[in-house]
C-alpha positions in Angstrom: -60.4 159.0 -128.0 -62.4 162.2 -127.7 -64.2 163.3 -130.8 -65.4 166.8 -131.7 -69.1 167.5 -131.3 -69.9 167.2 -135.0 -68.1 163.8 -135.3 -69.9 162.7 -132.1 -73.3 163.6 -133.7 -72.4 161.7 -136.8 -71.5 158.5 -134.8 -74.8 158.8 -132.8 -76.8 159.0 -136.1 -75.0 156.0 -137.6 -75.6 154.0 -134.4 -79.3 154.6 -134.7 -79.3 153.5 -138.4 -77.1 150.4 -138.0 -78.2 149.1 -134.6 -81.5 150.7 -133.8 -83.1 147.3 -134.1 -80.7 145.6 -131.7 -82.4 147.0 -128.6 -85.7 146.4 -126.8 -87.4 148.0 -123.9 -87.5 145.8 -120.8 -89.8 146.4 -117.8 -89.6 144.6 -114.5 -93.3 143.8 -113.6 -92.7 142.0 -110.3 -92.4 143.8 -107.1 -88.8 142.7 -106.4 -86.3 145.1 -107.9 -88.7 147.6 -109.2 -86.9 150.2 -107.1 -84.0 149.8 -109.4 -84.5 152.5 -112.1 -88.2 152.1 -111.7 -87.9 148.6 -113.2 -87.2 150.1 -116.6 -84.2 149.0 -118.6 -82.9 148.4 -122.1 -82.0 144.9 -123.4 -80.0 144.2 -126.6 -79.3 141.4 -128.9 -75.7 140.2 -129.3 -74.5 137.6 -131.9 -71.5 135.5 -130.9 -70.2 132.6 -132.9 -73.5 132.2 -134.8 -75.6 132.3 -131.6 -77.8 135.2 -130.6 -78.2 136.3 -127.0 -80.3 139.0 -125.2 -78.3 141.0 -122.6 -79.3 143.4 -119.9 -78.4 144.5 -116.4 -78.9 141.8 -113.8 -80.4 144.3 -111.3 -83.8 144.3 -113.1 -84.2 140.6 -113.9 -84.8 138.8 -110.6 -88.6 138.6 -111.0 -91.3 138.8 -113.6 -90.6 141.0 -116.6 -91.6 141.7 -120.1 -90.0 142.9 -123.4 -91.7 145.6 -125.4 -92.0 144.5 -129.0 -91.3 147.6 -131.1 -93.0 147.3 -134.5 -89.6 147.7 -136.3 -88.2 144.5 -134.8 -90.9 142.1 -135.8 -92.6 140.9 -139.0 -95.1 140.8 -140.5 -96.6 144.0 -139.4 -99.3 143.7 -136.7 -98.7 140.0 -136.0 -96.6 140.2 -132.8 -98.1 141.2 -129.4 -97.1 144.6 -127.9 -95.1 142.9 -125.1 -93.6 139.4 -124.4 -93.3 138.1 -120.9 -89.8 136.7 -120.3 -88.0 134.7 -117.7 -85.2 132.2 -117.6 -82.4 134.7 -117.5 -78.9 133.4 -116.6 -78.0 135.8 -113.9 -74.4 136.8 -113.2 -74.6 139.3 -110.3 -70.9 139.1 -110.0 -70.7 140.9 -113.4 -74.0 142.7 -113.1 -75.2 141.1 -116.3 -78.2 138.9 -117.2 -78.1 136.7 -120.3 -81.0 135.0 -122.2 -80.7 132.7 -125.2 -82.5 134.1 -128.2 -83.4 130.6 -129.3 -86.4 130.5 -126.9 -87.5 133.9 -128.1 -87.3 132.7 -131.7 -89.4 129.6 -130.8 -92.1 131.7 -129.2 -92.2 134.0 -132.2 -92.6 131.0 -134.5 -95.5 129.6 -132.4 -97.2 133.0 -132.5 -96.9 133.4 -136.3 -94.4 136.2 -136.4 -90.6 136.5 -136.7 -87.8 138.7 -135.3 -86.3 141.4 -137.5 -83.3 142.5 -135.5 -79.8 144.1 -136.0 -77.7 142.4 -133.2 -74.5 143.8 -132.0 -72.0 141.5 -133.7 -68.9 139.9 -132.3 -66.5 141.9 -134.5 -67.4 145.2 -132.8 -67.7 143.8 -129.2 -64.6 145.0 -127.3 -62.0 142.4 -126.5 -59.7 142.6 -123.5 -57.1 144.6 -125.4 -59.7 147.3 -126.4 -61.0 147.5 -122.9 -57.5 147.8 -121.5 -56.9 150.9 -123.7 -59.7 152.8 -121.9 -57.7 155.2 -119.7 -58.0 158.0 -117.2 -58.5 160.6 -119.9 -62.2 161.0 -120.9 -63.2 159.6 -124.3 -66.3 159.8 -126.3 -69.0 157.3 -125.4 -72.4 156.6 -126.9 -75.3 154.9 -125.0 -77.9 153.5 -127.4 -81.1 153.1 -125.4 -84.8 153.3 -125.1 -85.7 156.2 -122.8 -88.9 156.5 -120.7 -91.4 159.3 -121.3 -94.1 160.4 -118.8 -96.8 158.8 -120.9 -94.9 155.5 -120.9 -93.5 155.7 -124.4 -90.0 154.2 -124.9 -88.3 156.3 -127.7 -85.0 155.3 -129.3 -82.3 157.6 -128.0 -78.5 158.1 -128.0 -76.8 159.7 -125.0 -73.4 161.2 -125.9 -71.3 160.8 -122.7 -67.7 160.4 -121.5 -66.0 157.1 -120.6 -63.0 156.8 -118.3 -61.2 154.2 -116.2 -61.3 154.8 -112.5 -59.7 152.4 -110.0 -59.5 149.8 -112.9 -63.3 150.1 -113.5 -64.6 151.4 -116.8 -67.2 154.1 -116.1 -69.6 156.6 -117.7 -69.0 159.9 -116.0 -72.6 161.2 -115.9 -75.9 159.9 -114.5 -78.0 158.3 -117.2 -81.7 158.9 -117.9 -84.5 156.5 -117.0 -84.6 153.4 -119.1 -80.9 153.3 -119.9 -79.9 150.6 -117.5 -78.6 147.6 -119.4 -78.1 149.5 -122.6 -75.0 149.0 -124.8 -72.2 151.5 -124.5 -70.0 152.3 -127.5 -66.6 153.9 -127.5 -64.2 154.9 -130.3 -60.4 154.8 -130.9 -58.1 155.6 -133.8 -57.9 152.8 -136.4 -54.8 151.6 -138.1 -55.8 153.4 -141.3 -56.2 156.7 -139.5 -59.9 156.6 -139.2 -62.2 155.9 -136.3 -62.9 152.4 -135.0 -66.2 151.8 -133.1 -66.4 149.2 -130.3 -69.2 148.1 -128.1 -67.5 148.4 -124.7 -70.3 146.7 -122.7 -73.5 147.6 -120.9 -74.6 150.1 -118.4 -74.9 149.1 -114.7 -76.6 150.8 -111.8 -74.9 153.9 -110.6 -75.7 157.4 -109.5 -75.0 161.1 -109.8 -71.2 160.4 -110.2 -71.8 158.1 -113.1 -72.2 154.4 -113.9 -69.9 151.4 -114.1 -69.9 149.5 -117.4 -69.9 145.7 -117.5 -67.3 145.2 -120.2 -67.6 142.8 -123.1 -64.4 140.9 -122.5 -66.0 139.6 -119.3 -69.5 139.3 -120.8 -68.3 137.1 -123.6 -66.5 134.8 -121.1 -69.8 134.5 -119.1 -71.9 133.3 -122.0 -73.3 129.8 -121.4 -71.0 127.3 -123.1 -68.0 129.7 -123.2 -64.8 127.7 -122.5 -63.7 130.1 -119.7 -67.1 131.0 -118.2 
């Protein structure tokens, strides 16, 4: 579904309001893999069946890395560190996705005297196989919610309004994304049964180039979660 520019801007604004605290900046600090997008990526929280997971692109998670702790995603103010070293990703290079249980992150927060204050992408808006199958060859509106990279190192909250298509049975964003967007959630829209617009999280951004980026779709991500019956 392709929206007009005003409607796209409205969706982008709502995404920032509703899910701005779902995403965190991730930075690969080890030497291995730093050549992929400069080691900068976006990770996001996803809630499935009452369990929370952190997701990002596998390409940046093979060595040491850290999550930037934005002030808006922790409480009380000033209690959390600026960054949190992370490891233990469940890597799925076949899908291009890395998965981390949020339980360990919650434990470390408790030990440090602070707590998470997040807005995870929830199961009801994560695209199932039927939604993914409806992405076709005609471009549709897509929205990438990410943390960009500024020259001075700042990671601002951004939404890139793009186009999504299916090419050779692969869901793709048609344009090259800015630095820091690797691993970020990609949202698409379709007409709802009541004549409105339904928003779905299609998946996350994988490495690509000037001709665009493939998307790891949520039907496959959900099946890959540890403990999933068909993982």
